C-alpha positions, 0 to 999 in steps of 0.5 A: 871827070875823075881827080884823084889823090894819093897818100901812102903809109910810111913804109909805103905798103898802104896806098889810100886814094882819094877819088872825086869822080864826077862831083861824088866823093870815094876813097879806096885802100891798097895793100902791097899793091893788092886792093883792100878796099875798092872805091867807096862812098863818102858823104852824108844826107840830112833832114830837112836839107839837101844831101852832102855827098855830090856836086863838090870840087876841091877847093884844096888839099894838103899833105903833111907827116907826123912822127912822135913817141908818147908815153902811156900812163898805164897800159899794155906798152909804155911807149907807143909810137905815133908815126902817120902820113896825112892828106887833107881833102877840103871840098866845096859845092859847085852849087850856088849856096855852097857848103864845104866839107873836109876828108882828112886821112891819117895813113899808118903802117898798120892802117889807116883812120879818116874823119869828116870836118864840117866847119862853121858856116853860113848854110849849114849851121844846125844838122840831123844826120839821117845817114853817113854814107861811108862804105867799106866796099871790100874785096873777097872776105873768107871769114868774119867774126861778128855780134849783131847790133840792135839785139837784147844783150846789146854787145854781150853776145857770143861771136859767130863766124861767117863769110859778110854775105851771110850775115842775116842781121841788119848791122853788125858791132865793131870792131869787126874782124875779118880774114880775107881771102889772100890771108890778110887781116882787116879791122873796121872800128872807130875812135875818138868817139864824142858828140856822135852816135856809135858806128855799126856796120850793115852788110850789102851785096858785093862784100860791101859794109855801109855804115849804119849809125845807132839813132835816137828814137825819133830815128835821126841819127845825129843832132849837133852843129857846125863846126863838127868833127866825126869820130874816126873810121879806123882800118887795122890792116895786118898779115897775121892776127897777132899784129892786129892786137899790137896795133896802136892806131885806135889809141893814136887818132885820139887826143893826148892826155887832157888831165896833166899829172894822173899819178892818182890813176893806179893800175892794180888788182880787186876783189868783191862780192860780186861773183858770190851775188852772181851764184845766189849766195848774196842779193844786191838788195836789202834782206837776209842775204844781202851781200853789202854788210858792214860785217860782210865788206869787212871780211873781204877787206882783212882778206884783200889786206892779208894778201896784198890786194889793193881794193875791194868792190862792194856792190849793192850797198846803197838804197835802190835795189828793191824789187825789179831794180832793173826796171826803176833805175831812177830810184837809185840813190848814190849817197844813201847806204842801207841800214846794215852798211855803214859806209863811212865805218867800211871805208875807214876800216879799209883805209886802216888796213891799206886797202881802198874801196871800189864805189859803185854806181848802177843806172838800170838805164836811168841815166839823168838819174845819176848826172843829177846826183853825179856831183855830190856823189863824187865829192862824197867818194872823194872825201871818203877816199874812194878813187874809182868807181865802177858804173853800170847800165843794166836794162831789160832792154839795150835803151836808155830811159830819157826823162823831161824835166818834171820826170816824166818818160819822154823815149828810151834811147839805144845804148850806143845812141849819141844820148849815151856817148854824150852821157859817158863823156860827161860821167868820165869829165866829171869823175877826172875832176874828182881824181876818181877813175872808172870801170864801166860795165855794159857801156858805151864801146871803147874808141881810144879815150883812154888816151885823152882821159887816162881815168877811164881805165877799163870796161865790159862791153863784151860777154864776160865771165858772169855769163858762166855764173847766171842762171839764165845762161849756159856759160861762155864757150872755150873759143870765147876767150881765144876770139876776144883779143881779136876783136873786142879788145882791139878797141880797149881794155875788157873788165872780163873778172878771170881768176875762179879757180872753183870751176864747178859749183853745182849746189849754187848754179846745177846748170853753170859752170866754167867751161876751161881749166884752171890753168886757162883761167890764170892764162886769161890775166895776161891774154885779156888785158885790163889795168884793173884785174879782178880776182873774182872768186870767193876768198874761201876758195883761194885759200883751198887753191892756194898755188893757183892763187900765188899766180893772181897775187904776182901777176901784174896789171901794168905793162912795159912791153906786149908780144904776141907769140902765136895766135889763130883766132877762135882757136888759140893765142899766146901772149907775153907781157913784160912788167912796167915795174920789174925785169919780170915777163909773164906768159899766157897761153889758151886754146879752144875745145882742142888740146894742141901743142904750142911753141913759145920763142923766148927771144924777147929775154934780154941777151946774156940773162939767165932767167927762171920760169914758173910754169902753170900747165894744164896737168896729166888728163886735163880737159875742161869737160870732164877733168879741168881741175889738174895743174902741174907747177914746175920750174926751168932755166931758160934764157933768149934762146930758149923755146917753151913748149906749150901743152894745153889741154881741151879748153886749157891754157898755161900761165908762165912767171918768167924772172931773173935767175937768183944766183943759186938758181943759175945753172954751173955751165953758165957761170 
């Protein structure tokens, strides 16, 4: 016997069907009458008890709808519409000791999310999930952009593009973005990850992806008790790649802001000694090349104050960086500085210059050491006026150390497992109590929790620009940044650390360089969204590239609106964003290793209003391989009828500031 329940998106284009076939639950998805997800299994298997995946009847079902517009305190857009139709199906086993499970579907115009709820009940109390059996049985997939899970670099690998059946690894990370054979685009991820393990996707036969939760060291996937809500499993659906970028499905599936007034959470730009460390100019550890000295910190503070940059991050200031620190994170102190770094003097000096210090907490995977010191450390930072902290989880392997109460190592837990998911939420909530915002490197992946906790501002979780300076790696190829907006960045902001203006640095790293042009580095500030953007290069390099540095100083980090003007995954993308605090727009366009000419229609500008476009373009004969520096800067009068030509060099880009024209800049014919 088969029973069916159907829920449509508000515009009617997406049809999601729940199916109970002989007591086994399935779902399917169609878009404009075309199948996207074929009937796919749902349910769980557990340790030590019977599976929860069959012998069901529908005890109740309920339809609902919801429509609101909410305001982001900061973000890539200010106003977000949360509009969906919902189907809740309550299932009950037909066996004598009947257990209950609900499945909730929320269907939006741009995709859907669904989750399981296991209510508190007599016959299912404590549980250990062996497998979440959620499947995604796709129709024909032409291409998928993926990075493997369970690897040394965790989420910091380069993207591959193949059909699903050609993926040679056990599992891949999400967001997993795909192009279907009929030209439709899909991306599978998750939302509101809490008290659960991260989801990876395991390819199997017939274009089917199975949920593969990152396990505990003993093999159990999730440990908990009822009542339990899983994260939302999300499927974004779009006719163009750019529509994936401007979908806010994942944010909408998170709970609203729990922190109340968050005026203390402030977007902005920052500088720091970080790039010099990757080049080998400075060391994190105490010694003759120590970067985090009081003197060096003051030099960076002076530079920030001179150019109006609000924040400076100082890494390596605290005791614990000696020897191979990546293996000994338990030695870090988050309150005791090295002898050559006066924490109070540095923060006081910064305050006198109108600059904030960003705190830094590297764990090297020993997260209990951080948890043991968090209260004391955050209280100290709060007293010193430090209201942003960068955390790090560098580890020789993608695993974290777990100790018993006596400090003995008892296990190594995966970076994306439930152990670390719980830790990250604990850090976010503790930081919020002290009104401290966070930048997380080597983190648990973003699943939109910034809506609930706006102090969780940005994170790494992908291959950032440090790989261009690391002696161990050859850098990021030109197409890398043309893939990120359609993959990793669908999850949320990315601390890529752009703004390198000295692209070749043979005396420091002979085998490394930035594989892109100068103009592309500027365009990244618009293309790769983060509310906290680093001007990552050395101060002296900015003062030798004043023209390029001016765009970095001008470009905002908080936006009123975002438009994707064109894009093909792994080839090129053009994004325009409106400043939240002025009438200015900024445009960034980047390409892969191939030069190309694109068009940027400016129809998003206000009607009847003239503007001036300040254009930072690849210069004649620019080429990332042999001639990455040429850049031309020009000004042209534009309005909403203008289409800007964008000529991009191989590995190049173009950055544009579009501001309302002053009276003396308006064309005579328009006066």
